[in-house]
All heavy atoms as an XYZ file, in Angstrom:
948
protein
N     173.988     84.775    102.486
C     174.730     84.103    101.442
C     173.866     83.986    100.189
O     172.721     84.472    100.157
C     175.256     82.741    101.921
C     174.167     81.713    102.186
O     172.999     81.928    101.920
N     174.563     80.591    102.720
N     174.369     83.316     99.158
C     173.657     83.178     97.891
C     172.415     82.298     97.994
O     171.582     82.281     97.097
C     174.594     82.614     96.807
C     175.655     83.592     96.349
C     176.874     83.638     97.275
O     176.847     83.068     98.389
O     177.857     84.287     96.889
N     172.260     81.563     99.083
C     171.096     80.686     99.280
C     170.042     81.356    100.170
O     169.145     80.700    100.655
C     171.547     79.373     99.903
C     172.479     78.589     98.974
C     173.119     77.422     99.663
N     172.153     76.355     99.903
C     172.466     75.199    100.459
N     173.702     74.964    100.841
N     171.548     74.280    100.654
N     170.186     82.664    100.401
C     169.274     83.421    101.266
C     169.202     82.830    102.669
O     168.137     82.689    103.258
C     167.866     83.514    100.653
C     167.836     84.399     99.420
O     168.620     85.365     99.365
O     167.031     84.125     98.525
N     170.360     82.498    103.195
C     170.478     82.014    104.566
C     171.257     83.054    105.362
O     172.183     83.675    104.846
C     171.214     80.677    104.609
C     170.491     79.574    103.879
C     171.371     78.351    103.683
O     172.566     78.457    103.440
N     170.762     77.177    103.790
N     170.872     83.222    106.596
C     171.505     84.221    107.459
C     171.777     83.586    108.816
O     170.981     82.792    109.306
C     170.575     85.443    107.652
C     171.202     86.469    108.574
C     170.220     86.070    106.321
N     172.898     83.960    109.415
C     173.193     83.561    110.785
C     173.333     84.823    111.611
O     173.559     85.910    111.080
C     174.483     82.734    110.893
C     175.658     83.535    110.315
C     174.331     81.394    110.223
C     176.990     83.134    110.852
N     173.208     84.678    112.898
C     173.396     85.835    113.761
C     173.240     85.464    115.214
O     173.149     84.287    115.571
N     173.205     86.471    116.041
C     173.001     86.281    117.468
C     171.974     87.281    117.960
O     171.757     88.317    117.354
C     174.304     86.480    118.266
O     174.789     87.798    118.050
C     175.353     85.476    117.861
N     171.320     86.915    119.039
C     170.430     87.839    119.719
C     170.597     87.642    121.215
O     170.981     86.571    121.667
C     168.974     87.651    119.276
C     168.336     86.363    119.693
C     168.460     85.149    119.084
C     167.496     86.143    120.828
N     167.745     84.192    119.754
C     167.130     84.779    120.832
C     166.992     86.967    121.841
C     166.319     84.222    121.804
C     166.176     86.400    122.808
C     165.846     85.056    122.774
N     170.347     88.675    121.969
C     170.513     88.620    123.416
C     169.138     88.658    124.075
O     168.327     89.528    123.782
C     171.362     89.795    123.889
C     171.825     89.671    125.322
C     172.765     90.777    125.707
C     174.138     90.421    125.195
N     175.181     91.256    125.763
N     168.899     87.703    124.959
C     167.628     87.645    125.664
C     167.510     88.884    126.560
O     168.431     89.191    127.321
C     167.545     86.374    126.508
C     166.187     86.097    127.035
N     165.664     86.772    128.109
C     165.235     85.230    126.614
C     164.453     86.325    128.353
N     164.164     85.393    127.455
N     166.394     89.618    126.464
C     166.281     90.879    127.208
C     166.250     90.718    128.733
O     166.622     91.639    129.447
C     164.968     91.482    126.702
C     164.208     90.355    126.110
C     165.227     89.353    125.635
N     165.815     89.574    129.227
C     165.737     89.386    130.675
C     166.995     88.759    131.269
O     167.459     89.159    132.327
C     164.517     88.539    131.039
C     163.162     89.146    130.662
C     162.036     88.187    130.991
C     162.959     90.477    131.369
N     167.537     87.763    130.573
C     168.694     87.054    131.128
C     170.027     87.607    130.638
O     171.053     87.371    131.250
C     168.643     85.559    130.761
O     168.784     85.429    129.338
C     167.342     84.920    131.232
N     170.003     88.295    129.498
C     171.246     88.790    128.914
C     172.041     87.705    128.217
O     173.126     87.941    127.702
N     171.500     86.473    128.192
C     172.191     85.354    127.554
C     172.134     85.513    126.034
O     171.110     85.863    125.470
C     171.534     84.044    127.973
C     172.238     82.831    127.448
C     171.626     81.577    128.015
N     172.226     80.428    127.362
C     171.788     79.208    127.483
N     170.763     78.946    128.266
N     172.367     78.223    126.850
N     173.251     85.247    125.378
C     173.334     85.374    123.924
C     173.021     84.030    123.275
O     173.479     82.987    123.726
C     174.736     85.839    123.526
C     174.834     86.316    122.114
C     176.169     86.962    121.816
O     177.139     86.758    122.580
O     176.248     87.687    120.819
N     172.218     84.069    122.220
C     171.825     82.867    121.482
C     172.191     83.037    120.014
O     172.098     84.135    119.473
C     170.306     82.643    121.563
C     169.806     82.284    122.926
C     169.442     83.272    123.826
C     169.699     80.956    123.319
C     168.977     82.948    125.084
C     169.225     80.626    124.580
C     168.873     81.631    125.452
O     168.414     81.304    126.697
N     172.558     81.939    119.380
C     172.790     81.959    117.940
C     171.527     81.545    117.213
O     170.686     80.832    117.745
N     171.381     82.034    115.968
C     170.245     81.595    115.171
C     170.653     81.413    113.717
O     171.676     81.925    113.260
C     169.052     82.570    115.270
C     169.277     83.887    114.576
C     168.998     84.053    113.229
C     169.753     84.975    115.279
C     169.205     85.259    112.593
C     169.969     86.193    114.651
C     169.691     86.336    113.297
N     169.828     80.663    113.003
C     170.013     80.375    111.584
C     168.665     80.615    110.914
O     167.645     80.144    111.398
C     170.431     78.905    111.421
C     170.514     78.435    109.997
C     171.674     78.619    109.267
C     169.443     77.793    109.388
C     171.766     78.162    107.961
C     169.525     77.339    108.093
C     170.698     77.532    107.372
N     168.658     81.363    109.812
C     167.418     81.633    109.085
C     167.592     81.214    107.633
O     168.587     81.561    107.003
C     167.048     83.114    109.148
C     165.833     83.454    108.322
C     164.555     83.182    108.781
C     165.971     84.022    107.059
C     163.431     83.473    108.019
C     164.852     84.307    106.286
C     163.600     84.040    106.769
O     162.500     84.315    106.009
N     166.627     80.479    107.104
C     166.632     80.042    105.714
C     165.386     80.591    105.041
O     164.267     80.179    105.362
C     166.653     78.519    105.638
C     166.884     77.992    104.238
O     166.234     78.492    103.301
O     167.704     77.076    104.095
N     165.556     81.540    104.107
C     164.420     82.192    103.456
C     163.593     81.198    102.651
O     162.362     81.270    102.628
C     164.903     83.323    102.558
C     163.785     84.103    101.914
C     164.324     85.251    101.076
C     163.196     85.974    100.369
N     163.731     87.000     99.482
N     164.259     80.249    101.978
C     163.541     79.274    101.156
C     162.603     78.418    102.011
O     161.477     78.128    101.633
C     164.519     78.368    100.411
C     163.834     77.352     99.511
C     164.845     76.495     98.758
O     165.857     77.049     98.288
O     164.604     75.290     98.663
N     163.079     78.025    103.169
C     162.262     77.220    104.068
C     161.358     78.071    104.956
O     160.513     77.549    105.666
C     163.153     76.355    104.966
C     164.081     75.373    104.264
C     164.979     74.682    105.279
C     163.284     74.362    103.461
N     161.564     79.412    104.884
C     160.857     80.338    105.776
C     160.955     79.849    107.213
O     159.982     79.751    107.947
C     159.391     80.504    105.356
C     159.186     81.150    103.992
C     157.710     81.149    103.633
C     159.745     82.559    103.955
N     162.180     79.523    107.585
C     162.411     78.876    108.863
C     163.537     79.583    109.613
O     164.619     79.750    109.079
C     162.786     77.416    108.615
C     163.010     76.650    109.879
O     162.518     77.028    110.925
N     163.747     75.561    109.779
N     163.256     79.987    110.817
C     164.297     80.503    111.693
C     164.406     79.552    112.860
O     163.402     79.084    113.387
C     163.945     81.896    112.190
N     165.618     79.220    113.240
C     165.781     78.330    114.386
C     167.001     78.732    115.179
O     167.982     79.226    114.636
C     165.921     76.877    113.925
O     167.090     76.713    113.165
N     166.901     78.514    116.485
C     168.073     78.678    117.332
C     168.904     77.424    117.178
O     168.430     76.413    116.694
C     167.654     78.858    118.787
C     166.946     80.164    119.044
C     166.494     80.283    120.479
O     166.952     79.487    121.319
O     165.685     81.164    120.750
N     170.132     77.501    117.590
C     170.992     76.331    117.538
C     170.644     75.426    118.713
O     171.387     75.297    119.674
C     172.467     76.748    117.550
C     172.903     77.380    116.272
C     173.143     78.732    116.188
C     173.056     76.619    115.127
C     173.545     79.310    115.001
C     173.449     77.187    113.943
C     173.698     78.537    113.876
N     169.454     74.806    118.634
C     168.946     73.983    119.730
C     169.885     72.845    120.079
O     170.023     72.475    121.235
C     167.574     73.395    119.377
C     166.528     74.473    119.234
O     166.709     75.544    119.847
O     165.559     74.257    118.505
N     170.527     72.258    119.081
C     171.386     71.105    119.310
C     172.612     71.461    120.126
O     173.284     70.623    120.646
C     171.798     70.491    117.984
C     172.024     71.489    116.902
C     171.112     71.882    115.960
C     173.197     72.252    116.644
N     171.654     72.837    115.154
C     172.922     73.083    115.538
C     174.438     72.314    117.248
C     173.857     73.970    115.022
C     175.374     73.199    116.720
C     175.064     74.004    115.620
N     172.896     72.746    120.256
C     174.025     73.164    121.093
C     173.588     74.190    122.126
O     174.394     74.942    122.628
C     175.139     73.772    120.226
C     176.014     72.802    119.461
C     176.964     73.547    118.558
C     176.789     71.916    120.394
N     172.296     74.234    122.426
C     171.781     75.287    123.291
C     172.497     75.332    124.635
O     172.814     76.398    125.135
C     170.277     75.120    123.506
C     169.706     76.252    124.337
O     169.947     77.417    123.986
O     169.062     75.972    125.354
N     172.765     74.184    125.212
C     173.429     74.177    126.510
C     174.860     74.705    126.412
O     175.434     75.145    127.382
C     173.437     72.772    127.107
C     172.052     72.266    127.461
S     171.125     73.377    128.552
C     172.078     73.248    130.049
N     175.420     74.671    125.223
C     176.779     75.167    125.023
C     176.799     76.615    124.546
O     177.848     77.160    124.273
C     177.518     74.292    124.004
C     177.678     72.821    124.369
C     178.357     72.072    123.241
C     178.476     72.687    125.648
N     175.643     77.231    124.413
C     175.538     78.601    123.922
C     176.328     78.795    122.624
O     177.316     79.509    122.576
C     175.997     79.596    124.981
C     175.053     79.670    126.157
C     175.506     80.669    127.171
O     176.444     80.400    127.919
N     174.875     81.810    127.212
N     175.877     78.143    121.577
C     176.550     78.202    120.280
C     176.403     79.588    119.658
O     175.300     80.101    119.533
C     175.973     77.157    119.345
N     177.525     80.168    119.282
C     177.540     81.479    118.654
C     178.124     81.318    117.248
O     179.310     81.054    117.086
C     178.391     82.487    119.461
C     177.867     82.577    120.892
C     178.406     83.833    118.765
C     176.431     83.051    121.019
N     177.281     81.472    116.208
C     177.797     81.356    114.844
C     178.660     82.565    114.496
O     178.374     83.687    114.922
C     176.520     81.322    113.999
C     175.514     82.072    114.809
C     175.856     81.785    116.245
N     179.713     82.333    113.731
C     180.623     83.416    113.333
C     180.542     83.719    111.838
O     180.697     84.862    111.446
C     182.062     83.053    113.688
C     182.304     82.821    115.147
C     182.380     84.122    115.894
N     182.750     83.856    117.280
C     182.218     84.470    118.312
N     181.312     85.397    118.130
N     182.597     84.168    119.527
N     180.333     82.686    111.004
C     180.337     82.916    109.554
C     179.571     81.804    108.852
O     179.427     80.699    109.371
C     181.775     82.978    109.036
N     179.114     82.126    107.632
C     178.421     81.165    106.779
C     178.944     81.359    105.365
O     179.179     82.492    104.936
C     176.882     81.348    106.856
C     176.131     80.264    106.071
C     176.476     82.734    106.410
C     174.620     80.270    106.305
N     179.148     80.261    104.632
C     179.612     80.411    103.248
C     178.444     80.222    102.277
O     177.302     80.032    102.692
C     180.795     79.478    102.941
C     180.413     78.018    102.810
O     179.260     77.627    102.922
N     181.417     77.186    102.571
N     178.727     80.266    100.978
C     177.652     80.206     99.976
C     176.905     78.879     99.988
O     175.773     78.793     99.544
C     178.208     80.482     98.578
C     179.037     79.341     98.046
C     179.341     79.458     96.568
N     180.253     78.385     96.233
C     181.372     78.538     95.577
N     181.726     79.726     95.138
N     182.145     77.510     95.341
N     177.545     77.816    100.489
C     176.900     76.503    100.537
C     176.144     76.260    101.840
O     175.624     75.177    102.058
C     177.945     75.401    100.335
C     178.578     75.484     98.958
O     177.854     75.764     97.985
O     179.798     75.283     98.861
N     176.116     77.259    102.708
C     175.386     77.125    103.965
C     176.150     76.456    105.082
O     175.562     76.086    106.091
N     177.464     76.304    104.939
C     178.283     75.739    106.012
C     178.507     76.844    107.050
O     179.003     77.915    106.722
C     179.629     75.204    105.494
C     180.478     74.673    106.644
C     179.403     74.124    104.443
N     178.109     76.569    108.286
C     178.210     77.548    109.374
C     179.338     77.138    110.308
O     179.479     75.962    110.642
C     176.887     77.610    110.170
C     177.004     78.574    111.347
C     175.735     78.002    109.271
N     180.139     78.125    110.727
C     181.200     77.885    111.703
C     181.025     78.845    112.862
O     180.438     79.917    112.721
C     182.609     78.044    111.083
C     182.847     77.012    109.996
C     182.824     79.453    110.541
N     181.529     78.436    114.009
C     181.424     79.304    115.172
C     182.046     78.674    116.388
O     182.880     77.778    116.288
N     181.588     79.147    117.545
C     182.146     78.681    118.799
C     181.015     78.371    119.770
O     180.010     79.075    119.815
C     183.060     79.736    119.414
C     183.734     79.277    120.678
C     184.697     80.298    121.226
O     184.703     81.442    120.821
N     185.523     79.882    122.163
N     181.199     77.318    120.542
C     180.284     76.945    121.610
C     181.116     76.751    122.863
O     181.868     75.789    122.960
C     179.527     75.676    121.249
N     181.021     77.687    123.782
C     181.862     77.744    124.978
C     183.327     77.729    124.561
O     183.787     78.653    123.924
C     181.492     76.655    125.964
C     180.188     76.950    126.655
C     179.873     75.974    127.746
O     180.487     74.929    127.898
N     178.870     76.298    128.543
N     184.066     76.663    124.875
C     185.501     76.675    124.576
C     185.870     75.766    123.412
O     187.013     75.365    123.277
C     186.315     76.305    125.814
C     186.063     74.882    126.274
O     185.124     74.246    125.746
O     186.801     74.407    127.150
N     184.905     75.453    122.543
C     185.222     74.603    121.403
C     184.543     75.110    120.140
O     183.494     75.741    120.202
C     184.829     73.136    121.679
O     185.364     72.310    120.653
C     183.331     72.957    121.748
N     185.157     74.834    119.020
C     184.609     75.248    117.734
C     183.511     74.288    117.299
O     183.453     73.147    117.743
C     185.715     75.262    116.686
N     182.624     74.775    116.423
C     181.647     73.881    115.817
C     181.502     74.205    114.348
O     181.812     75.306    113.892
C     180.286     73.937    116.524
C     179.461     75.153    116.210
C     178.607     75.180    115.115
C     179.515     76.264    117.026
C     177.845     76.304    114.826
C     178.748     77.385    116.755
C     177.907     77.395    115.651
N     181.038     73.209    113.601
C     180.724     73.353    112.182
C     179.351     72.740    111.970
O     179.055     71.667    112.502
C     181.774     72.649    111.289
C     181.381     72.714    109.825
C     183.151     73.262    111.507
N     178.514     73.417    111.212
C     177.179     72.923    110.909
C     177.053     72.809    109.393
O     177.288     73.777    108.672
C     176.117     73.872    111.451
C     174.707     73.329    111.327
S     173.467     74.466    111.981
C     173.262     75.542    110.583
N     176.716     71.604    108.914
C     176.528     71.345    107.485
C     175.119     70.802    107.309
O     174.744     69.839    107.975
C     177.563     70.331    106.965
C     178.976     70.861    107.204
C     177.334     70.029    105.485
C     180.066     69.842    106.959
N     174.349     71.421    106.405
C     172.957     71.014    106.186
C     172.189     70.975    107.503
O     171.424     70.062    107.769
C     172.888     69.645    105.486
C     173.548     69.605    104.128
C     172.837     70.441    103.077
O     171.599     70.581    103.143
O     173.526     70.957    102.182
N     172.433     71.978    108.332
C     171.788     72.142    109.635
C     172.056     70.993    110.593
O     171.288     70.728    111.505
C     170.281     72.391    109.475
C     170.004     73.664    108.707
C     168.549     74.046    108.736
O     167.895     73.937    109.766
N     168.029     74.494    107.617
N     173.169     70.290    110.385
C     173.573     69.205    111.278
C     174.969     69.508    111.817
O     175.870     69.872    111.066
C     173.610     67.862    110.537
C     172.258     67.361    110.087
C     171.366     66.926    111.238
O     171.898     66.407    112.245
O     170.150     67.115    111.130
N     175.148     69.323    113.121
C     176.435     69.523    113.756
C     177.407     68.435    113.327
O     177.063     67.265    113.293
C     176.254     69.494    115.278
C     177.529     69.479    116.062
C     178.300     70.625    116.187
C     177.965     68.320    116.670
C     179.473     70.619    116.914
C     179.150     68.305    117.407
C     179.886     69.456    117.517
O     181.054     69.444    118.230
N     178.639     68.840    112.986
C     179.700     67.899    112.613
C     180.861     68.122    113.579
O     181.285     69.254    113.805
C     180.174     68.134    111.156
C     181.284     67.175    110.791
C     179.021     68.028    110.189
N     181.372     67.061    114.139
C     182.459     67.176    115.109
C     183.703     67.767    114.455
O     184.048     67.437    113.330
C     182.742     65.809    115.710
O     184.048     65.408    115.531
N     184.380     68.626    115.197
C     185.588     69.253    114.636
C     186.690     68.228    114.403
O     187.531     68.403    113.552
C     186.049     70.420    115.485
C     186.718     70.058    116.765
C     187.257     71.299    117.460
C     188.038     70.935    118.662
N     187.391     71.116    119.917
N     186.681     67.111    115.148
C     187.679     66.068    114.925
C     187.476     65.393    113.568
O     188.424     64.941    112.947
C     187.626     65.011    116.035
C     188.133     65.492    117.370
C     187.091     66.300    118.149
O     185.927     66.349    117.793
N     187.529     66.959    119.200
N     186.227     65.350    113.085
C     185.932     64.738    111.788
C     186.425     65.604    110.644
O     187.001     65.104    109.682
C     184.404     64.526    111.636
O     183.965     63.674    112.685
C     184.054     63.917    110.296
N     186.212     66.902    110.761
C     186.535     67.794    109.635
C     187.887     68.470    109.774
O     188.396     69.029    108.815
C     185.437     68.848    109.456
C     185.232     69.586    110.753
C     184.155     68.221    108.971
C     184.386     70.785    110.627
N     188.472     68.415    110.965
C     189.803     68.975    111.200
C     190.676     67.937    111.910
O     191.135     68.148    113.031
C     189.709     70.236    112.069
C     189.054     71.448    111.439
C     188.773     72.510    112.485
C     189.912     72.002    110.322
N     190.933     66.801    111.267
C     191.654     65.724    111.958
C     193.094     66.069    112.301
O     193.674     65.446    113.192
C     191.585     64.566    110.957
C     191.414     65.217    109.630
C     190.610     66.461    109.887
N     193.693     67.044    111.629
C     195.094     67.384    111.883
C     195.270     68.450    112.966
O     196.388     68.857    113.260
C     195.767     67.857    110.593
C     195.807     66.751    109.549
O     195.868     65.563    109.940
O     195.748     67.066    108.347
N     194.164     68.920    113.535
C     194.246     69.918    114.592
C     194.907     69.293    115.815
O     194.504     68.207    116.253
C     192.836     70.382    114.955
C     192.688     71.748    115.591
C     193.113     72.845    114.622
C     191.248     71.963    116.000
N     195.946     69.906    116.365
C     196.621     69.325    117.532
C     195.661     69.117    118.700
O     194.875     70.008    119.031
C     197.689     70.366    117.879
C     197.928     71.099    116.602
C     196.598     71.135    115.909
N     195.707     67.951    119.310
C     194.827     67.639    120.433
C     195.110     68.514    121.646
O     194.239     68.713    122.490
C     194.954     66.164    120.806
C     194.464     65.171    119.752
C     194.746     63.745    120.208
C     192.980     65.362    119.494
N     196.325     69.029    121.741
C     196.687     69.861    122.897
C     196.066     71.253    122.839
O     196.034     71.955    123.841
C     198.210     69.988    122.992
O     198.711     70.633    121.828
N     195.565     71.659    121.670
C     194.977     72.990    121.555
C     193.657     73.062    122.310
O     192.807     72.192    122.196
C     194.749     73.361    120.096
C     196.002     73.736    119.369
C     197.283     73.654    119.823
C     196.081     74.240    118.046
N     198.156     74.070    118.852
C     197.441     74.436    117.750
C     195.128     74.529    117.069
C     197.877     74.937    116.530
C     195.567     75.018    115.851
C     196.931     75.225    115.588
N     193.495     74.110    123.073
C     192.281     74.342    123.856
C     191.589     75.608    123.358
O     192.192     76.416    122.657
C     192.638     74.496    125.341
C     193.355     73.300    125.922
C     192.492     72.053    125.916
O     191.335     72.095    126.329
N     193.042     70.957    125.443
N     190.343     75.777    123.740
C     189.568     76.979    123.404
C     189.631     77.293    121.916
O     189.883     78.416    121.501
C     190.038     78.172    124.232
C     189.870     77.961    125.719
C     190.376     79.118    126.546
O     190.309     80.272    126.085
O     190.853     78.850    127.667
N     189.384     76.279    121.093
C     189.419     76.452    119.639
C     188.199     77.256    119.207
O     187.078     76.986    119.617
C     189.444     75.086    118.926
C     189.407     75.264    117.415
C     190.674     74.301    119.351
N     188.436     78.261    118.379
C     187.369     79.129    117.887
C     187.569     79.332    116.391
O     188.611     79.817    115.969
C     187.416     80.468    118.616
C     186.290     81.400    118.196
O     185.311     80.979    117.582
N     186.428     82.655    118.533
N     186.584     78.947    115.587
C     186.648     79.205    114.149
C     186.001     80.559    113.900
O     184.858     80.795    114.288
C     185.948     78.102    113.337
C     186.596     76.747    113.605
C     186.006     78.431    111.840
C     185.894     75.570    112.947
N     186.733     81.454    113.259
C     186.273     82.826    113.075
C     185.629     83.085    111.722
O     184.733     83.924    111.615
C     187.462     83.787    113.246
C     188.157     83.714    114.600
C     189.452     84.503    114.569
C     187.234     84.192    115.694
N     186.084     82.394    110.678
C     185.563     82.681    109.347
C     185.752     81.477    108.441
O     186.599     80.629    108.693
C     186.282     83.899    108.754
C     185.455     84.640    107.718
O     184.336     84.184    107.375
O     185.912     85.687    107.221
N     184.942     81.435    107.387
C     185.010     80.381    106.376
C     184.777     81.021    105.018
O     183.995     81.965    104.900
C     183.971     79.262    106.643
C     184.129     78.109    105.630
C     182.556     79.817    106.641
C     183.316     76.875    105.978
N     185.458     80.496    103.992
C     185.197     80.993    102.639
C     184.501     79.920    101.813
O     184.193     78.837    102.307
C     186.482     81.520    101.976
C     187.496     80.437    101.673
O     187.204     79.243    101.642
N     188.734     80.864    101.435
N     184.271     80.214    100.552
C     183.537     79.288     99.688
C     184.356     78.074     99.271
O     183.824     77.138     98.688
C     183.007     80.033     98.454
C     181.966     81.070     98.835
O     181.326     80.920     99.900
O     181.785     82.039     98.080
N     185.655     78.063     99.578
C     186.512     76.914     99.304
C     186.701     76.043    100.548
O     187.601     75.205    100.583
C     187.880     77.380     98.798
C     187.772     78.077     97.466
O     187.005     77.660     96.607
N     188.507     79.166     97.303
N     185.887     76.279    101.576
C     185.939     75.548    102.844
C     187.239     75.770    103.609
O     187.645     74.953    104.431
C     185.687     74.047    102.643
C     184.340     73.688    102.060
C     184.269     72.195    101.761
C     183.218     74.089    103.003
N     187.897     76.896    103.361
C     189.089     77.263    104.113
C     188.642     78.109    105.292
O     187.781     78.975    105.149
C     190.054     78.047    103.229
C     190.553     77.230    102.047
C     191.248     78.077    101.000
O     190.726     79.157    100.649
O     192.309     77.647    100.529
N     189.222     77.827    106.449
C     188.839     78.544    107.659
C     190.047     79.187    108.313
O     191.192     78.789    108.066
C     188.166     77.601    108.681
C     189.136     76.494    109.108
C     186.869     77.029    108.132
C     188.703     75.727    110.328
N     189.769     80.185    109.142
C     190.781     80.732    110.041
C     190.176     80.691    111.437
O     188.956     80.741    111.608
C     191.232     82.158    109.679
C     190.053     83.117    109.695
C     191.972     82.189    108.363
C     190.471     84.570    109.672
N     191.043     80.580    112.406
C     190.565     80.531    113.780
C     191.684     80.790    114.754
O     192.825     81.054    114.368
N     191.335     80.707    116.023
C     192.312     80.871    117.091
C     192.201     79.688    118.044
O     191.171     79.020    118.105
C     192.083     82.175    117.886
O     190.790     82.137    118.485
C     192.228     83.398    116.990
N     193.270     79.461    118.781
C     193.284     78.400    119.798
C     194.330     78.748    120.834
O     195.258     79.517    120.565
C     193.596     77.052    119.164
N     194.163     78.175    122.002
C     195.175     78.321    123.046
C     196.100     77.112    122.982
O     195.643     75.970    123.025
C     194.530     78.407    124.430
C     193.780     79.700    124.667
S     194.794     81.185    124.513
C     195.890     81.019    125.913
N     197.389     77.385    122.845
C     198.417     76.357    122.838
C     199.261     76.587    124.088
O     200.189     77.382    124.071
C     199.258     76.462    121.573
C     200.274     75.356    121.445
O     200.270     74.413    122.223
N     201.157     75.465    120.474
N     198.866     75.930    125.161
C     199.496     76.212    126.453
C     199.010     77.565    126.942
O     197.816     77.791    127.089
N     199.939     78.499    127.114
C     199.564     79.848    127.552
C     199.562     80.839    126.397
O     199.377     82.031    126.606
C     200.535     80.352    128.638
O     201.863     80.350    128.098
C     200.475     79.471    129.872
N     199.797     80.353    125.197
C     199.918     81.214    124.014
C     198.709     81.056    123.098
O     198.303     79.943    122.790
C     201.190     80.817    123.264
C     201.773     81.907    122.444
C     203.105     81.475    121.855
N     202.833     81.157    120.466
C     203.254     80.108    119.818
N     204.007     79.228    120.409
N     202.952     79.913    118.570
N     198.137     82.177    122.647
C     197.044     82.131    121.683
C     197.657     82.081    120.286
O     198.559     82.863    119.966
C     196.148     83.356    121.804
C     194.902     83.265    120.929
C     193.985     84.440    121.160
C     192.716     83.915    121.759
N     191.713     84.957    121.960
N     197.188     81.124    119.462
C     197.716     80.978    118.111
C     196.592     81.190    117.099
O     195.431     80.889    117.370
C     198.357     79.587    117.891
C     199.587     79.422    118.766
C     197.371     78.470    118.140
N     196.960     81.703    115.950
C     196.049     81.852    114.824
C     196.327     80.691    113.890
O     197.485     80.333    113.664
C     196.317     83.179    114.101
C     195.477     83.496    112.878
C     194.022     83.715    113.266
C     196.009     84.731    112.177
N     195.269     80.055    113.358
C     195.507     78.942    112.450
C     194.626     79.047    111.215
O     193.598     79.709    111.206
C     195.290     77.589    113.150
C     193.851     77.265    113.476
C     193.047     76.571    112.583
C     193.307     77.661    114.688
C     191.727     76.276    112.889
C     191.994     77.362    115.000
C     191.205     76.668    114.097
N     195.096     78.381    110.163
C     194.381     78.250    108.892
C     194.244     76.758    108.636
O     195.143     75.985    108.921
C     195.183     78.898    107.760
C     194.854     78.336    106.402
C     193.808     78.845    105.652
C     195.572     77.251    105.886
C     193.485     78.302    104.415
C     195.251     76.706    104.653
C     194.212     77.236    103.929
O     193.878     76.695    102.720
N     193.099     76.353    108.100
C     192.911     74.936    107.761
C     191.858     74.834    106.676
O     191.089     75.763    106.438
C     192.481     74.135    108.980
N     191.838     73.704    106.016
C     190.780     73.390    105.041
C     189.920     72.301    105.650
O     190.440     71.282    106.118
C     191.385     72.944    103.722
C     190.297     72.588    102.713
C     190.668     72.977    101.327
C     189.500     72.602    100.424
N     189.471     73.342     99.233
N     188.595     72.525    105.646
C     187.687     71.532    106.208
C     187.639     70.304    105.313
O     187.627     70.422    104.084
C     186.281     72.108    106.340
C     186.081     73.279    107.268
C     184.620     73.680    107.309
C     186.579     72.966    108.658
N     187.604     69.140    105.912
C     187.448     67.889    105.201
C     186.015     67.435    105.404
O     185.666     66.919    106.461
C     188.415     66.837    105.734
C     189.901     67.201    105.633
C     190.761     66.150    106.321
C     190.312     67.372    104.191
N     185.174     67.677    104.409
C     183.752     67.375    104.515
C     183.524     65.904    104.171
O     183.895     65.447    103.103
C     182.928     68.274    103.561
C     183.211     69.748    103.830
C     181.438     67.951    103.675
C     182.860     70.223    105.195
N     182.881     65.155    105.081
C     182.609     63.741    104.801
C     181.581     63.593    103.692
O     180.688     64.420    103.544
C     182.067     63.197    106.119
C     181.705     64.382    106.944
C     182.426     65.558    106.380
N     181.715     62.519    102.894
C     180.753     62.271    101.807
C     179.428     61.781    102.325
O     179.259     61.196    103.285
C     181.311     61.233    100.815
C     182.502     61.818    100.078
O     182.579     63.040     99.918
O     183.364     61.010     99.663
């Protein structure tokens, strides 16, 4: 992105387990998503402000300023019945697209993130 931040994944050569990572050139810092390590967080996209979206097992996650934010906080209108929520992409206007399971049907959704002050 414009802040020289990069997200991605790498696969451990011995276990085959996939890990997400975040790199910030200004801080010269690369880190795995330790705060979600047990959930195997996989980042999907990053916008110009460094907001990262992705999936951790069967739930979506959002990371702002390298801090995890609950999807209920930033997506309060998301139906509670939706399972396996996955955020696929984010733009610079904080608009996202994703998928979710609604019963036995997979649905595509669009939403705008509500970032807390």
